[in-house]
Structures are given as C-alpha cells and as structure tokens.
TORKOL-4160 file (C-alpha; in steps of 0.2 Angstrom, whole numbers, padded with zeros to 4 digits, m for minus):
395
<pt num="1" X="0000" Y="0000" Z="0000"/>
<pt num="2" X="0006" Y="0017" Z="m0004"/>
<pt num="3" X="0011" Y="0028" Z="0011"/>
<pt num="4" X="0007" Y="0047" Z="0009"/>
<pt num="5" X="0013" Y="0061" Z="0020"/>
<pt num="6" X="0002" Y="0064" Z="0035"/>
<pt num="7" X="m0001" Y="0082" Z="0030"/>
<pt num="8" X="m0011" Y="0076" Z="0015"/>
<pt num="9" X="m0024" Y="0067" Z="0026"/>
<pt num="10" X="m0027" Y="0084" Z="0035"/>
<pt num="11" X="m0033" Y="0092" Z="0019"/>
<pt num="12" X="m0052" Y="0096" Z="0019"/>
<pt num="13" X="m0062" Y="0100" Z="0004"/>
<pt num="14" X="m0075" Y="0112" Z="m0003"/>
<pt num="15" X="m0092" Y="0104" Z="m0001"/>
<pt num="16" X="m0100" Y="0115" Z="m0015"/>
<pt num="17" X="m0090" Y="0105" Z="m0028"/>
<pt num="18" X="m0095" Y="0089" Z="m0020"/>
<pt num="19" X="m0113" Y="0094" Z="m0021"/>
<pt num="20" X="m0111" Y="0100" Z="m0038"/>
<pt num="21" X="m0104" Y="0083" Z="m0044"/>
<pt num="22" X="m0119" Y="0074" Z="m0035"/>
<pt num="23" X="m0131" Y="0086" Z="m0043"/>
<pt num="24" X="m0124" Y="0083" Z="m0060"/>
<pt num="25" X="m0125" Y="0064" Z="m0057"/>
<pt num="26" X="m0143" Y="0066" Z="m0053"/>
<pt num="27" X="m0147" Y="0076" Z="m0068"/>
<pt num="28" X="m0138" Y="0063" Z="m0079"/>
<pt num="29" X="m0150" Y="0050" Z="m0072"/>
<pt num="30" X="m0165" Y="0061" Z="m0078"/>
<pt num="31" X="m0169" Y="0071" Z="m0062"/>
<pt num="32" X="m0173" Y="0090" Z="m0063"/>
<pt num="33" X="m0161" Y="0099" Z="m0051"/>
<pt num="34" X="m0161" Y="0117" Z="m0047"/>
<pt num="35" X="m0143" Y="0122" Z="m0041"/>
<pt num="36" X="m0142" Y="0135" Z="m0027"/>
<pt num="37" X="m0126" Y="0127" Z="m0021"/>
<pt num="38" X="m0112" Y="0133" Z="m0032"/>
<pt num="39" X="m0105" Y="0150" Z="m0028"/>
<pt num="40" X="m0102" Y="0157" Z="m0046"/>
<pt num="41" X="m0111" Y="0171" Z="m0056"/>
<pt num="42" X="m0123" Y="0164" Z="m0069"/>
<pt num="43" X="m0118" Y="0178" Z="m0081"/>
<pt num="44" X="m0107" Y="0177" Z="m0096"/>
<pt num="45" X="m0090" Y="0186" Z="m0095"/>
<pt num="46" X="m0092" Y="0203" Z="m0103"/>
<pt num="47" X="m0088" Y="0202" Z="m0122"/>
<pt num="48" X="m0075" Y="0215" Z="m0122"/>
<pt num="49" X="m0065" Y="0205" Z="m0109"/>
<pt num="50" X="m0067" Y="0189" Z="m0119"/>
<pt num="51" X="m0061" Y="0198" Z="m0135"/>
<pt num="52" X="m0046" Y="0205" Z="m0126"/>
<pt num="53" X="m0040" Y="0187" Z="m0122"/>
<pt num="54" X="m0044" Y="0181" Z="m0140"/>
<pt num="55" X="m0034" Y="0196" Z="m0147"/>
<pt num="56" X="m0019" Y="0192" Z="m0135"/>
<pt num="57" X="m0019" Y="0175" Z="m0142"/>
<pt num="58" X="m0020" Y="0181" Z="m0160"/>
<pt num="59" X="m0006" Y="0194" Z="m0156"/>
<pt num="60" X="0006" Y="0180" Z="m0151"/>
<pt num="61" X="0005" Y="0181" Z="m0132"/>
<pt num="62" X="0008" Y="0162" Z="m0130"/>
<pt num="63" X="0023" Y="0161" Z="m0118"/>
<pt num="64" X="0028" Y="0162" Z="m0100"/>
<pt num="65" X="0025" Y="0179" Z="m0091"/>
<pt num="66" X="0034" Y="0185" Z="m0076"/>
<pt num="67" X="0030" Y="0175" Z="m0060"/>
<pt num="68" X="0021" Y="0189" Z="m0052"/>
<pt num="69" X="0011" Y="0195" Z="m0067"/>
<pt num="70" X="0014" Y="0206" Z="m0082"/>
<pt num="71" X="0018" Y="0224" Z="m0077"/>
<pt num="72" X="0003" Y="0232" Z="m0086"/>
<pt num="73" X="m0009" Y="0221" Z="m0076"/>
<pt num="74" X="m0001" Y="0225" Z="m0060"/>
<pt num="75" X="m0002" Y="0243" Z="m0064"/>
<pt num="76" X="m0020" Y="0241" Z="m0069"/>
<pt num="77" X="m0024" Y="0233" Z="m0052"/>
<pt num="78" X="m0015" Y="0248" Z="m0043"/>
<pt num="79" X="m0025" Y="0261" Z="m0053"/>
<pt num="80" X="m0041" Y="0252" Z="m0049"/>
<pt num="81" X="m0037" Y="0251" Z="m0030"/>
<pt num="82" X="m0033" Y="0269" Z="m0030"/>
<pt num="83" X="m0049" Y="0274" Z="m0039"/>
<pt num="84" X="m0061" Y="0263" Z="m0029"/>
<pt num="85" X="m0052" Y="0263" Z="m0012"/>
<pt num="86" X="m0042" Y="0279" Z="m0012"/>
<pt num="87" X="m0026" Y="0270" Z="m0008"/>
<pt num="88" X="m0009" Y="0271" Z="m0016"/>
<pt num="89" X="m0002" Y="0254" Z="m0021"/>
<pt num="90" X="0015" Y="0250" Z="m0028"/>
<pt num="91" X="0012" Y="0238" Z="m0043"/>
<pt num="92" X="0028" Y="0229" Z="m0037"/>
<pt num="93" X="0018" Y="0224" Z="m0021"/>
<pt num="94" X="0005" Y="0215" Z="m0032"/>
<pt num="95" X="0006" Y="0197" Z="m0036"/>
<pt num="96" X="m0005" Y="0189" Z="m0049"/>
<pt num="97" X="m0011" Y="0171" Z="m0046"/>
<pt num="98" X="m0022" Y="0158" Z="m0053"/>
<pt num="99" X="m0037" Y="0162" Z="m0042"/>
<pt num="100" X="m0040" Y="0167" Z="m0024"/>
<pt num="101" X="m0036" Y="0151" Z="m0016"/>
<pt num="102" X="m0018" Y="0152" Z="m0021"/>
<pt num="103" X="m0015" Y="0168" Z="m0010"/>
<pt num="104" X="m0024" Y="0159" Z="0004"/>
<pt num="105" X="m0012" Y="0144" Z="0002"/>
<pt num="106" X="0004" Y="0155" Z="0001"/>
<pt num="107" X="m0001" Y="0165" Z="0016"/>
<pt num="108" X="m0004" Y="0150" Z="0027"/>
<pt num="109" X="0011" Y="0141" Z="0021"/>
<pt num="110" X="0021" Y="0157" Z="0026"/>
<pt num="111" X="0015" Y="0158" Z="0044"/>
<pt num="112" X="0008" Y="0140" Z="0048"/>
<pt num="113" X="0018" Y="0127" Z="0056"/>
<pt num="114" X="0017" Y="0116" Z="0071"/>
<pt num="115" X="0015" Y="0126" Z="0087"/>
<pt num="116" X="0008" Y="0141" Z="0077"/>
<pt num="117" X="m0010" Y="0147" Z="0078"/>
<pt num="118" X="m0020" Y="0155" Z="0064"/>
<pt num="119" X="m0037" Y="0163" Z="0067"/>
<pt num="120" X="m0050" Y="0161" Z="0054"/>
<pt num="121" X="m0069" Y="0165" Z="0052"/>
<pt num="122" X="m0081" Y="0151" Z="0056"/>
<pt num="123" X="m0093" Y="0149" Z="0047"/>
<pt num="124" X="m0081" Y="0154" Z="0034"/>
<pt num="125" X="m0074" Y="0148" Z="0017"/>
<pt num="126" X="m0069" Y="0130" Z="0020"/>
<pt num="127" X="m0052" Y="0131" Z="0012"/>
<pt num="128" X="m0046" Y="0143" Z="0027"/>
<pt num="129" X="m0047" Y="0129" Z="0040"/>
<pt num="130" X="m0042" Y="0115" Z="0027"/>
<pt num="131" X="m0025" Y="0124" Z="0023"/>
<pt num="132" X="m0022" Y="0129" Z="0041"/>
<pt num="133" X="m0023" Y="0111" Z="0046"/>
<pt num="134" X="m0012" Y="0105" Z="0032"/>
<pt num="135" X="0001" Y="0117" Z="0037"/>
<pt num="136" X="0002" Y="0109" Z="0054"/>
<pt num="137" X="m0004" Y="0125" Z="0063"/>
<pt num="138" X="m0019" Y="0125" Z="0075"/>
<pt num="139" X="m0034" Y="0133" Z="0067"/>
<pt num="140" X="m0043" Y="0144" Z="0080"/>
<pt num="141" X="m0061" Y="0149" Z="0075"/>
<pt num="142" X="m0068" Y="0167" Z="0075"/>
<pt num="143" X="m0086" Y="0164" Z="0078"/>
<pt num="144" X="m0098" Y="0173" Z="0067"/>
<pt num="145" X="m0115" Y="0175" Z="0074"/>
<pt num="146" X="m0132" Y="0178" Z="0066"/>
<pt num="147" X="m0137" Y="0191" Z="0079"/>
<pt num="148" X="m0123" Y="0203" Z="0074"/>
<pt num="149" X="m0127" Y="0201" Z="0055"/>
<pt num="150" X="m0112" Y="0188" Z="0054"/>
<pt num="151" X="m0100" Y="0202" Z="0056"/>
<pt num="152" X="m0084" Y="0199" Z="0066"/>
<pt num="153" X="m0082" Y="0206" Z="0084"/>
<pt num="154" X="m0066" Y="0216" Z="0086"/>
<pt num="155" X="m0066" Y="0212" Z="0104"/>
<pt num="156" X="m0068" Y="0194" Z="0101"/>
<pt num="157" X="m0055" Y="0193" Z="0088"/>
<pt num="158" X="m0042" Y="0202" Z="0099"/>
<pt num="159" X="m0047" Y="0191" Z="0114"/>
<pt num="160" X="m0042" Y="0175" Z="0104"/>
<pt num="161" X="m0024" Y="0181" Z="0100"/>
<pt num="162" X="m0011" Y="0172" Z="0110"/>
<pt num="163" X="0009" Y="0172" Z="0109"/>
<pt num="164" X="0007" Y="0158" Z="0097"/>
<pt num="165" X="m0004" Y="0168" Z="0085"/>
<pt num="166" X="0005" Y="0171" Z="0068"/>
<pt num="167" X="m0010" Y="0176" Z="0056"/>
<pt num="168" X="m0028" Y="0182" Z="0057"/>
<pt num="169" X="m0039" Y="0178" Z="0042"/>
<pt num="170" X="m0054" Y="0190" Z="0039"/>
<pt num="171" X="m0067" Y="0190" Z="0025"/>
<pt num="172" X="m0080" Y="0204" Z="0022"/>
<pt num="173" X="m0091" Y="0204" Z="0012"/>
<pt num="174" X="m0092" Y="0186" Z="0018"/>
<pt num="175" X="m0094" Y="0168" Z="0011"/>
<pt num="176" X="m0105" Y="0159" Z="0016"/>
<pt num="177" X="m0115" Y="0171" Z="0026"/>
<pt num="178" X="m0117" Y="0187" Z="0016"/>
<pt num="179" X="m0111" Y="0197" Z="0031"/>
<pt num="180" X="m0102" Y="0213" Z="0030"/>
<pt num="181" X="m0092" Y="0220" Z="0045"/>
<pt num="182" X="m0095" Y="0239" Z="0048"/>
<pt num="183" X="m0081" Y="0252" Z="0048"/>
<pt num="184" X="m0083" Y="0255" Z="0066"/>
<pt num="185" X="m0079" Y="0237" Z="0070"/>
<pt num="186" X="m0064" Y="0237" Z="0058"/>
<pt num="187" X="m0058" Y="0253" Z="0066"/>
<pt num="188" X="m0058" Y="0245" Z="0084"/>
<pt num="189" X="m0049" Y="0229" Z="0077"/>
<pt num="190" X="m0035" Y="0239" Z="0069"/>
<pt num="191" X="m0033" Y="0250" Z="0084"/>
<pt num="192" X="m0032" Y="0234" Z="0095"/>
<pt num="193" X="m0020" Y="0226" Z="0084"/>
<pt num="194" X="m0007" Y="0239" Z="0088"/>
<pt num="195" X="m0003" Y="0229" Z="0103"/>
<pt num="196" X="0001" Y="0214" Z="0092"/>
<pt num="197" X="0014" Y="0220" Z="0079"/>
<pt num="198" X="0020" Y="0203" Z="0075"/>
<pt num="199" X="0003" Y="0196" Z="0070"/>
<pt num="200" X="0000" Y="0196" Z="0051"/>
<pt num="201" X="m0017" Y="0199" Z="0043"/>
<pt num="202" X="m0025" Y="0191" Z="0027"/>
<pt num="203" X="m0040" Y="0201" Z="0022"/>
<pt num="204" X="m0050" Y="0191" Z="0009"/>
<pt num="205" X="m0060" Y="0205" Z="m0001"/>
<pt num="206" X="m0065" Y="0194" Z="m0016"/>
<pt num="207" X="m0083" Y="0201" Z="m0014"/>
<pt num="208" X="m0077" Y="0219" Z="m0012"/>
<pt num="209" X="m0089" Y="0226" Z="m0026"/>
<pt num="210" X="m0104" Y="0216" Z="m0021"/>
<pt num="211" X="m0113" Y="0226" Z="m0007"/>
<pt num="212" X="m0131" Y="0232" Z="m0006"/>
<pt num="213" X="m0141" Y="0246" Z="0001"/>
<pt num="214" X="m0127" Y="0259" Z="m0001"/>
<pt num="215" X="m0115" Y="0250" Z="0010"/>
<pt num="216" X="m0097" Y="0254" Z="0008"/>
<pt num="217" X="m0083" Y="0242" Z="0006"/>
<pt num="218" X="m0071" Y="0244" Z="0021"/>
<pt num="219" X="m0054" Y="0238" Z="0015"/>
<pt num="220" X="m0040" Y="0235" Z="0027"/>
<pt num="221" X="m0028" Y="0243" Z="0014"/>
<pt num="222" X="m0036" Y="0259" Z="0020"/>
<pt num="223" X="m0027" Y="0257" Z="0037"/>
<pt num="224" X="m0008" Y="0263" Z="0034"/>
<pt num="225" X="m0004" Y="0257" Z="0052"/>
<pt num="226" X="m0005" Y="0239" Z="0047"/>
<pt num="227" X="0001" Y="0239" Z="0029"/>
<pt num="228" X="0017" Y="0232" Z="0033"/>
<pt num="229" X="0009" Y="0215" Z="0039"/>
<pt num="230" X="m0007" Y="0215" Z="0028"/>
<pt num="231" X="m0010" Y="0203" Z="0013"/>
<pt num="232" X="m0026" Y="0209" Z="0004"/>
<pt num="233" X="m0034" Y="0196" Z="m0008"/>
<pt num="234" X="m0045" Y="0200" Z="m0022"/>
<pt num="235" X="m0048" Y="0195" Z="m0040"/>
<pt num="236" X="m0059" Y="0195" Z="m0055"/>
<pt num="237" X="m0069" Y="0179" Z="m0053"/>
<pt num="238" X="m0085" Y="0186" Z="m0044"/>
<pt num="239" X="m0085" Y="0204" Z="m0050"/>
<pt num="240" X="m0083" Y="0200" Z="m0068"/>
<pt num="241" X="m0090" Y="0183" Z="m0069"/>
<pt num="242" X="m0073" Y="0175" Z="m0073"/>
<pt num="243" X="m0073" Y="0160" Z="m0061"/>
<pt num="244" X="m0066" Y="0148" Z="m0074"/>
<pt num="245" X="m0053" Y="0160" Z="m0080"/>
<pt num="246" X="m0043" Y="0157" Z="m0064"/>
<pt num="247" X="m0037" Y="0175" Z="m0061"/>
<pt num="248" X="m0034" Y="0183" Z="m0044"/>
<pt num="249" X="m0021" Y="0195" Z="m0036"/>
<pt num="250" X="m0015" Y="0200" Z="m0019"/>
<pt num="251" X="m0007" Y="0215" Z="m0012"/>
<pt num="252" X="0008" Y="0210" Z="m0001"/>
<pt num="253" X="0018" Y="0219" Z="0012"/>
<pt num="254" X="0035" Y="0223" Z="0003"/>
<pt num="255" X="0044" Y="0212" Z="0015"/>
<pt num="256" X="0034" Y="0197" Z="0009"/>
<pt num="257" X="0033" Y="0200" Z="m0010"/>
<pt num="258" X="0049" Y="0190" Z="m0014"/>
<pt num="259" X="0043" Y="0175" Z="m0004"/>
<pt num="260" X="0026" Y="0176" Z="m0012"/>
<pt num="261" X="0034" Y="0177" Z="m0030"/>
<pt num="262" X="0046" Y="0162" Z="m0025"/>
<pt num="263" X="0031" Y="0152" Z="m0020"/>
<pt num="264" X="0023" Y="0156" Z="m0037"/>
<pt num="265" X="0038" Y="0150" Z="m0046"/>
<pt num="266" X="0038" Y="0134" Z="m0037"/>
<pt num="267" X="0020" Y="0131" Z="m0038"/>
<pt num="268" X="0013" Y="0137" Z="m0055"/>
<pt num="269" X="0027" Y="0147" Z="m0064"/>
<pt num="270" X="0016" Y="0160" Z="m0070"/>
<pt num="271" X="m0003" Y="0164" Z="m0074"/>
<pt num="272" X="m0010" Y="0161" Z="m0091"/>
<pt num="273" X="m0005" Y="0175" Z="m0102"/>
<pt num="274" X="m0021" Y="0178" Z="m0112"/>
<pt num="275" X="m0031" Y="0178" Z="m0095"/>
<pt num="276" X="m0020" Y="0192" Z="m0089"/>
<pt num="277" X="m0024" Y="0202" Z="m0104"/>
<pt num="278" X="m0042" Y="0199" Z="m0101"/>
<pt num="279" X="m0039" Y="0205" Z="m0083"/>
<pt num="280" X="m0032" Y="0222" Z="m0090"/>
<pt num="281" X="m0048" Y="0224" Z="m0101"/>
<pt num="282" X="m0059" Y="0220" Z="m0086"/>
<pt num="283" X="m0051" Y="0234" Z="m0075"/>
<pt num="284" X="m0049" Y="0247" Z="m0088"/>
<pt num="285" X="m0064" Y="0244" Z="m0099"/>
<pt num="286" X="m0082" Y="0248" Z="m0096"/>
<pt num="287" X="m0090" Y="0243" Z="m0080"/>
<pt num="288" X="m0108" Y="0243" Z="m0086"/>
<pt num="289" X="m0109" Y="0224" Z="m0085"/>
<pt num="290" X="m0104" Y="0224" Z="m0066"/>
<pt num="291" X="m0117" Y="0237" Z="m0062"/>
<pt num="292" X="m0130" Y="0227" Z="m0072"/>
<pt num="293" X="m0125" Y="0211" Z="m0063"/>
<pt num="294" X="m0127" Y="0219" Z="m0046"/>
<pt num="295" X="m0145" Y="0226" Z="m0050"/>
<pt num="296" X="m0150" Y="0208" Z="m0054"/>
<pt num="297" X="m0142" Y="0201" Z="m0039"/>
<pt num="298" X="m0150" Y="0214" Z="m0028"/>
<pt num="299" X="m0167" Y="0209" Z="m0035"/>
<pt num="300" X="m0163" Y="0190" Z="m0032"/>
<pt num="301" X="m0157" Y="0194" Z="m0014"/>
<pt num="302" X="m0174" Y="0202" Z="m0010"/>
<pt num="303" X="m0183" Y="0188" Z="m0018"/>
<pt num="304" X="m0174" Y="0174" Z="m0009"/>
<pt num="305" X="m0174" Y="0183" Z="0008"/>
<pt num="306" X="m0193" Y="0186" Z="0007"/>
<pt num="307" X="m0197" Y="0168" Z="0001"/>
<pt num="308" X="m0186" Y="0160" Z="0015"/>
<pt num="309" X="m0194" Y="0169" Z="0029"/>
<pt num="310" X="m0211" Y="0163" Z="0022"/>
<pt num="311" X="m0206" Y="0145" Z="0025"/>
<pt num="312" X="m0211" Y="0138" Z="0042"/>
<pt num="313" X="m0196" Y="0133" Z="0052"/>
<pt num="314" X="m0184" Y="0144" Z="0043"/>
<pt num="315" X="m0179" Y="0162" Z="0046"/>
<pt num="316" X="m0166" Y="0172" Z="0037"/>
<pt num="317" X="m0158" Y="0189" Z="0039"/>
<pt num="318" X="m0156" Y="0200" Z="0024"/>
<pt num="319" X="m0138" Y="0197" Z="0016"/>
<pt num="320" X="m0128" Y="0213" Z="0016"/>
<pt num="321" X="m0115" Y="0207" Z="0003"/>
<pt num="322" X="m0109" Y="0194" Z="m0009"/>
<pt num="323" X="m0123" Y="0183" Z="m0017"/>
<pt num="324" X="m0127" Y="0170" Z="m0003"/>
<pt num="325" X="m0142" Y="0169" Z="0009"/>
<pt num="326" X="m0138" Y="0159" Z="0025"/>
<pt num="327" X="m0155" Y="0155" Z="0033"/>
<pt num="328" X="m0157" Y="0148" Z="0050"/>
<pt num="329" X="m0165" Y="0131" Z="0049"/>
<pt num="330" X="m0165" Y="0126" Z="0067"/>
<pt num="331" X="m0184" Y="0128" Z="0068"/>
<pt num="332" X="m0186" Y="0113" Z="0056"/>
<pt num="333" X="m0177" Y="0101" Z="0068"/>
<pt num="334" X="m0166" Y="0094" Z="0055"/>
<pt num="335" X="m0147" Y="0094" Z="0056"/>
<pt num="336" X="m0139" Y="0105" Z="0042"/>
<pt num="337" X="m0131" Y="0090" Z="0033"/>
<pt num="338" X="m0146" Y="0079" Z="0033"/>
<pt num="339" X="m0157" Y="0093" Z="0026"/>
<pt num="340" X="m0144" Y="0097" Z="0012"/>
<pt num="341" X="m0145" Y="0078" Z="0007"/>
<pt num="342" X="m0164" Y="0077" Z="0008"/>
<pt num="343" X="m0167" Y="0093" Z="m0002"/>
<pt num="344" X="m0155" Y="0087" Z="m0016"/>
<pt num="345" X="m0161" Y="0069" Z="m0016"/>
<pt num="346" X="m0179" Y="0072" Z="m0013"/>
<pt num="347" X="m0184" Y="0089" Z="m0018"/>
<pt num="348" X="m0171" Y="0092" Z="m0032"/>
<pt num="349" X="m0163" Y="0108" Z="m0024"/>
<pt num="350" X="m0144" Y="0109" Z="m0022"/>
<pt num="351" X="m0139" Y="0118" Z="m0006"/>
<pt num="352" X="m0124" Y="0118" Z="0005"/>
<pt num="353" X="m0125" Y="0113" Z="0024"/>
<pt num="354" X="m0119" Y="0127" Z="0036"/>
<pt num="355" X="m0107" Y="0114" Z="0044"/>
<pt num="356" X="m0097" Y="0113" Z="0027"/>
<pt num="357" X="m0091" Y="0130" Z="0032"/>
<pt num="358" X="m0086" Y="0126" Z="0050"/>
<pt num="359" X="m0094" Y="0119" Z="0066"/>
<pt num="360" X="m0102" Y="0136" Z="0070"/>
<pt num="361" X="m0113" Y="0133" Z="0054"/>
<pt num="362" X="m0124" Y="0120" Z="0062"/>
<pt num="363" X="m0142" Y="0125" Z="0061"/>
<pt num="364" X="m0139" Y="0135" Z="0044"/>
<pt num="365" X="m0139" Y="0132" Z="0025"/>
<pt num="366" X="m0130" Y="0142" Z="0012"/>
<pt num="367" X="m0141" Y="0146" Z="m0003"/>
<pt num="368" X="m0132" Y="0155" Z="m0018"/>
<pt num="369" X="m0144" Y="0167" Z="m0027"/>
<pt num="370" X="m0132" Y="0167" Z="m0042"/>
<pt num="371" X="m0147" Y="0159" Z="m0052"/>
<pt num="372" X="m0162" Y="0166" Z="m0061"/>
<pt num="373" X="m0177" Y="0173" Z="m0052"/>
<pt num="374" X="m0188" Y="0159" Z="m0060"/>
<pt num="375" X="m0176" Y="0146" Z="m0053"/>
<pt num="376" X="m0175" Y="0154" Z="m0036"/>
<pt num="377" X="m0194" Y="0154" Z="m0035"/>
<pt num="378" X="m0196" Y="0136" Z="m0041"/>
<pt num="379" X="m0182" Y="0130" Z="m0029"/>
<pt num="380" X="m0190" Y="0139" Z="m0014"/>
<pt num="381" X="m0207" Y="0132" Z="m0018"/>
<pt num="382" X="m0200" Y="0115" Z="m0019"/>
<pt num="383" X="m0191" Y="0117" Z="m0002"/>
<pt num="384" X="m0207" Y="0124" Z="0006"/>
<pt num="385" X="m0217" Y="0109" Z="m0001"/>
<pt num="386" X="m0205" Y="0096" Z="0004"/>
<pt num="387" X="m0204" Y="0102" Z="0022"/>
<pt num="388" X="m0223" Y="0103" Z="0023"/>
<pt num="389" X="m0225" Y="0085" Z="0017"/>
<pt num="390" X="m0211" Y="0079" Z="0029"/>
<pt num="391" X="m0220" Y="0087" Z="0044"/>
<pt num="392" X="m0236" Y="0078" Z="0039"/>
<pt num="393" X="m0227" Y="0062" Z="0037"/>
<pt num="394" X="m0218" Y="0063" Z="0054"/>
<pt num="395" X="m0234" Y="0069" Z="0063"/>
C-alpha cells in the first residue's frame, strides 16, 4: 500500500464542488435539479473581456510571463485600487495568481507550522481551515453570529490572540453568510492590533464590489498602520463573472513580495498570459456589466430573503453582501447536513450545509442566489413543499 505524507490526510475539501458533482450525477439520471449550491455568477464574462483574451492569443501572447504577473496588469490593479479605495499601491507589491485560493495557500504556508496558531472565520470559506490544518498549525475559529449580522467582533478577535498567533484571516463581504463588517468594528480591530505588531493579517476581499443598500466596502488597505503586515486578496472571478478564468491577485507587504513570488515560481510558474490580458480589459474597460449584474443580484437577494422567511421553520436575515443567503433552519429540527442531502435527493434543490463552512454553521444552510429569479422561486417552492410534506409524514 502506498504511504502518503500525514499532512495530505489533514486536507479538507470544498463541499460546494461535491454537491455540484452529485447534482450533475442526478441530472444525468433524468432528475430535474435546481442548483443553489455553487458560488459562481450565472452571467457570461463581458464580451470586451473575452475579446481581449482572444486578441492576446492572436497577437502571439503564448509564452511564459513574469511569475508575479505582467507589469501592465499589476499597474491596472494599482490604478483600480486607487480609484475605488483611495489607496496608493505600488504595482511591485501586487502578485497575480491563478485564483484566490492560491493567495490563501501561500499566506498560510508562510505563517503556519506546528506550534503556530491561525485565526479564521467560522462559518467561513472552508479552504481557510483546510489549509491551516495542512500546514500543521492550530486553526482557531472566530465565531460569526447571526445576531450581529455575521460580522466579526473586534473584541472577540483580539481576545483570541495568544503568543502563538501568527496570522488572522478576515473576510468581508463574507462567504457563506453574506455578512459585512461595519467600519466602526474594523476601526476597533485595527486599533487593538497595535498591541500585536508581530501578527499578520490576510484580508479576503474577493466580494469587495458586491454590497447592497449603499453599504461601503471597508478595505484593510485603507489602514496605513497595518500595511506592513497586511495581505489583501481580491480578483476577477466574482466581480466580472470570470470564475473559470482562474485569475486573482494579492497586495503583499513589501517584506513578503519576494517570498510570495518564489512560491509562485515553485507552484505554477506564472498565470496564463491571455487571461492576464483579459484582466487588464476588465479593470480598464467599461464597468456597465458589473453594475447590471449587481442590479440583478439585488433583486434576487430580496426575492430569496422574502421567500425563505415565508417557510415555516426557517428564518433568514437579509444578506448585506456577496450573493449568498444563510438561513437559520433550526426551527425545522433537521441537522444541516441531513437537510442538504434530503433537499437534493428528494426535492431536487442543491444547497450547502452550514457545517461545510465550520462547526459554527450548524443550524444553517447556504443558498447561492447566483441563479435566475424563476429558478429561485421554483427552488424555494420545492423546499417549502418538501418540508410541509415531511412534517405531515412525521406527525
């Protein structure tokens, strides 16, 4: 029998892809499945972005690029951040990578080892905890609670820091909850972090342009006092409907740029050249498609919020950002994973159990509203009917 390294056994997974695979399997068997599980926009990448990639290929951009990304793309990132966030970023601090997960992996590998502790959101994107465990570090959950809109508490985060803490991972707007942490809470956290100058911060801001009701995006890049230990993660996947292009970036502290670049060289050499030219077009081209997408998401958000709260046993706070609803299902009396399986197998609706995002996700489901209004209505109708029939059967 082959003997693999112990670290491999500590790797978790991302349940959304497992549910997607099962949903596809059921569809192949003739079942009608509505997928509210996978977290990707259901829109096409805007045409001018696609054309930029095609032109790059026609123009002969077929070879390797610098490991940290082509200069024009890094300059475009810096321009965009200055315009949106009013922060100055040196293009030399930008490292372009094939998707947001790569930055997570690099950051955790830099700071995670046996004896170290890394704080992460729970419920949160499952790869955080998975990679922390893989590194040998201890994963310390930052509980996110419904009664605070799933925003982190600065006081609680600061209270979890110990002499072993190396890295804190934060995410706002958040997956899976749709929670957004207000500026006042971020201010308190940054002020408190002055007492812990040796603790690094990874701020996952991949949903930075997906906010509702006039909310502002509070980027940790806007706090100069922590810039020397801040890694800010963002990318093109969500904002520009480019999930399959695998294109992301991070702004690194100057002291870590060389290490991040060396990891890139060892890991993936460089990012696909044509995709990088598409990334330039996305940032410097028209933003109409982004605005149109957000109008559609907002309509879907209101629809799914209203429909969920009309189902007995389910309640849901209104999502503040991203494109996820995170309803409380405790009133159904069904554990999250069991309900996920039942809804897929018996009602034909793919959802994700809250426990797929950490132990604090018990009692919740994640529903992505990156689907049409008709499909959302149909899916919520199926869920309501299934739960009503189930209650009758168990009576």
